[in-house]
N, C-alpha and C positions, 0 to 999 in steps of 0.2 A: 583668488584666495588660496592660501596654502592648504594642502591636505591635512586634515586632523585625524589622528589615529586614536582609537579608544584603548585605554589601558585600565584594566580592572583594578579597583582599590580593595584591599583587604585590611580591615582594622583601621582604616583611615590614614595609614601611613605607609602601607606596603602596596606596591604595584608590581605584579609578577605575571608575565605572559604565560599562557597555558602550557606551552611546550617547556618553558623553563621550570614551571612549577612541577611538572611531571618528572623532569630530570632531577630537580632538587630532591624529590621524594626518593628517587632511585639512588641518590648519593653518588652519581657518576660525574666525572670531569671536574676541572677546577671551578671554584666559586668566586665570582666577582661581586663585591658589594658596591652598589651605586648609591652615593649619598647626595640626594638632591635638595637644594635649598628651597625651591619653590614647589610647584605641583607637577604631576605627571603630564598634564595637558599643556604645560608651558613649553613652547618652542620644540615640539616633537621632531621636526626635521633634523635637529642636532643629534638626538639619540639615534635617529635613522642613519645618519652619516657615520656615527660611531660603530653601530652594529654592522653596517655594510662593510666598513673597513676591516672589522674583525673577521667577517666572512671571507673577504679577499685573502686574509692571512691564515685561513684554515680553521677559524673558531666559529662554530655555528651554534647560536643560542638554542637550547632545547635538544641538541645532539651531543656535542662534546664539551659544552660549557654551560654553567648556570650563572644567571645574574640575579642577585637579590636586590630589589629596589626599596629604598627608604626615602620618603619625602617629608620635608619639614613644613610644607604648605605655606611658605613665607614667614614662618615663625622661627627666627634664628635661635631663640632660646631652646628649641626642641632638638637642635643639632647634636649637642653632646650626648643626649640619651639615645638618639638614633645611631650615632657612631658607635656607642658602647654596645648597642644591640647587634650591630654587624660584627663587632669583635667577638661577642659571645657565640655567634653563628660559626665562628672559625673560618671566615672567608679567607681566600688565599691572597686577596688584593682588594684595595678600596679605591674607587674612582670618585672624585668630587670636583665640582665647579666653584671657582671663586675663593677668595681669602677666608670667608667665614666657614665654608664647608670643609676646606682642607685643614684649617686650624682645628676644628672640632675633631676631625679624624686623627690628626697628629697627637692631640691631647689624649685621645682614647687608646692609642697604641704606639709603642716605639719599635715594634718588631714587624707587624704586617706591612708589606709594601703599599705605598699610597701613590697613585698617579693623579697629579693635579691638572686641571684645565683652567687656563685663563686667570691665574693668580697674578695680579698686576706687578707686584714687587716681592717675590718670594724671599729674596735676600734681605731687603729692608724690613720686612715683617717677621723675620726670624724663622721662616719655615725651612730654609736650607742655608748651608754655609756659603756656597758659591754656585754660580751657574755651571761651571766646568766640573766641579766635584761637589755634588749636593751634600754628601757626608752623613746622611741619616737614612731614614726609610721613605723619604719623599723625593720624587722626581716627576718629570712630565713636561707640560707646556706652559711657559710664562704667557701672560696676556699682553705683554708689551715689550718693545725693544728699548725702553727708556722712558723716563718721566717726560721727555720731550713731546710725547704724543698728546698730553693734555694742553701743553703750551700751543701745540699746533691747532688744537680745537679752538682755543681762544683767538688765535691769529685768523683762522678761517671765518669766525664770527665777526671779527673786526673788519676784515676785508669785505665781507658781504654787507655789513651795516657800518660804514665808515664813521658815522656821526654818533655812535653810542658812547656814552660816558660812564655808565655803570652796568655791571653784569652780575646777576645772581648766580651763585654756585650752590647747587644742591648736593649735599654730601650726607653720608651715613656715618655717624660717630662710632658705630659698631664695626666699621670696615677700616682696618688698620692702614690700608693703602691710602685712604683719603687724606690723612694728615700729611703724608709725603706729597701727594698731588697738589694739595693746597699751597704748600711751600713753593712748588714749582710755578703754580699759577700766579702767586704774588709777584714773583720775579718777572714773569711775562707781562703781567698787568702794568707794572711800572714802565716797561719799555714801550708798551702800546698806548700808554696814557689813559687807561681806564681804571675805575675803582671797582673793587669786588665787594659784593654783599653776600656774606657766608650764611647759609641757611641749612638746617639739619632736619633729617627725617629718618627714623629707624625703620619705619614701615608705613604702609598705606594709611594707617590711622593718624599719622602725623603729617600727611600731605597738606590737609586743609590749612593747618597753622602756617606751614611754610609758604603756601600760596598767598595767604592773607598778608604775610610779611613782605612778600614781593610786591604786592599791590600797594601797600603802605609806603614802601621805600621808592616806588615809581622807577624801578630798574628798567633798563632799556633792552635787556636781552637775558637769556638763561643758558647756563652750561650745566648739564646733568652728568655728574661723574659716574664712571662705570661701576655698577653694583648689580648683583643678581636680583635683589628686590626691586630696584628701579626698573631693570629690564623687563621683569615680569609684569610690571604695571605701566609699560611704555605708552599704551593707548591713553590711559588716564592723564599721564603727564603731557602728552602731545595735545590732548583736548584742552587742557588748562592753558597751555601756551597759546593755542589758537584763539581761545576766548579772550585771553588777556592781550592779544596781539603782540606777543613776545617772540622775536626770532630766537630759536633755540638750537643748540648743537648737542648731540648725544654721542655715545661711544658705540652704539649698536644700530644696525640698519633697520631692525624691526620697528624702532621708534619713528623712523622716517617713513616707513611703509604705513605706520598708523596715523601719519599726518604731520610729523615733525618736519622742521626745515632741512636739517642736514645732519649727517653723522660722519665721524672719522674714527676708525678703529680697525682692529684685526678682523679677518673673516672667521667667524665662530665655527662655520662648517669645516674649515680647514683645521682649526684647533682641535675639534673633536676627532677628526680623522688622524691627526698627529698623535693624540692621546691613545687611540687604539693601537698604534704602532708600539708605544711604550708598554701597553698591557701585554702585547705579544712577546716583547723582549723579556719582561719580568717573568712571565709564565714559562718561558724557555730557560730560565735560570739566571738571568742578569740581576745584579744587585742594584737597587735604586741609588745607593751611595756612589756608585761608579758610573751611572748613566747621566751624562751632561744634560741639563735642562735646555730644551729648545725654545727659541723665541718665535714669534709670528713670522711667517714667510710672506704674508700678504696683508697690506693695509688697504682699506676701502674708503673712498669718499663717495657718499651717496647724497644726492641733492633732490629735494622735492620741489620741483618748479611750480606745481599747483599751489603748494603752501606759500611759496615766495610771492606768487601773484596775489594771493589772498591777503598777504601782509603789506602789499604795495611795494615790494622789493624787486629790484632788477639784479639778478645774480651776475657778477662780473664774468665776461666771456672767458677770462683765463681760468676761472674755477669750473665753468661748464666744460671747458676742454680737458681739464684734469680729472673730472668726475669719472668714477668707474661705472656709475649708473645714474641716470636721470629719471625721476618719476614725474610723469606729466598727466 
C-alpha cells in the first residue's frame, strides 16, 4: 500500500502545510497556487514528486516558496470560484491538473502564468495556440503525444479479448478532450470490427446510471477515458468492472492497482516532475508564451494478471513481454 500523507483542510477547500502557512503569513518568497480538481488525499505521491523536484531545483516549500492549495473535492463547478480566489491572492503562478482545472485557471486570468499538467489536447481544446509556441499565459506538460493513445488502448483491449464485439466508452461531457478522443476511437473501432457504446458521467453520482446502461446493453468490455474525476474514483470503477466481469482498460495505473485489468498511458509521476521544471523556469523569468509545451516522455503498460485470471482471460505472451509492470 502506498504511503498516505495527511494534509490539513482549512475551510473545506484549502490544504496548506504548516511550514507553507507560516511562510505565507510572513509574505516571503514566490507564491504558487495549486488548483486541484479532486481532494488533497487523492494520489499524494504525485504532489510528493512535484515538491521533491522543486527541492532539487532549489525551491523548498516553507523556506523560499509558498504553495497555496485549493481543492474542488471532485466538484468541477467549484473550479471557477477557486481559481478566482487564487487570482485574488495574487499568486505568482498557478499549477493545475487536467483540462477542467487548467481551463478554469485560464478563464480566471490572462496574465498570471499557468503551468498545466496532463492536459490531453491543449491545442484542440483551445488552451494554447501550438505546442512549440503556446502564445498566451499557459504552458507545461501535455498528457499525451497524440490521440493515437486512446486508439492504442482499444487495440490492447481487443488483443487481450479477441472475441469482443462491443465496448463501452465512459466519458465525461464536461471534459472537452473527450469529444476529440471519441472521434479517434470511432475510427479505431471500425478498423478493429467493434461497436462502441458511448456512456457519460460528469461525476460519481452519475456512475450508477452509466453502469446500469452497460449491463442493459450487454457490452463485452469497458474503456475509461482519462479524466481527473474518473481517476480519483478508480477503485469504484474497477470494482464495478470486476462485478460485471468486464475486461477494462484505463489511462492511469492506479486503476489497475485497484483491481482493473490494464492501463496504458503516461507516467503521472514523470509529468508532475516535468511540471516542477516549468515552475522553476517561470519563476526565474521565462514567459509561458515562449516555453514549448512538453509531451510525455514515458508511456506505461500495466497489466493485472490476477484480474485477468478472475475474468478467465489469458493475456497474450506478446503483451506480457511488452508490459512495464505486471501485477500478480
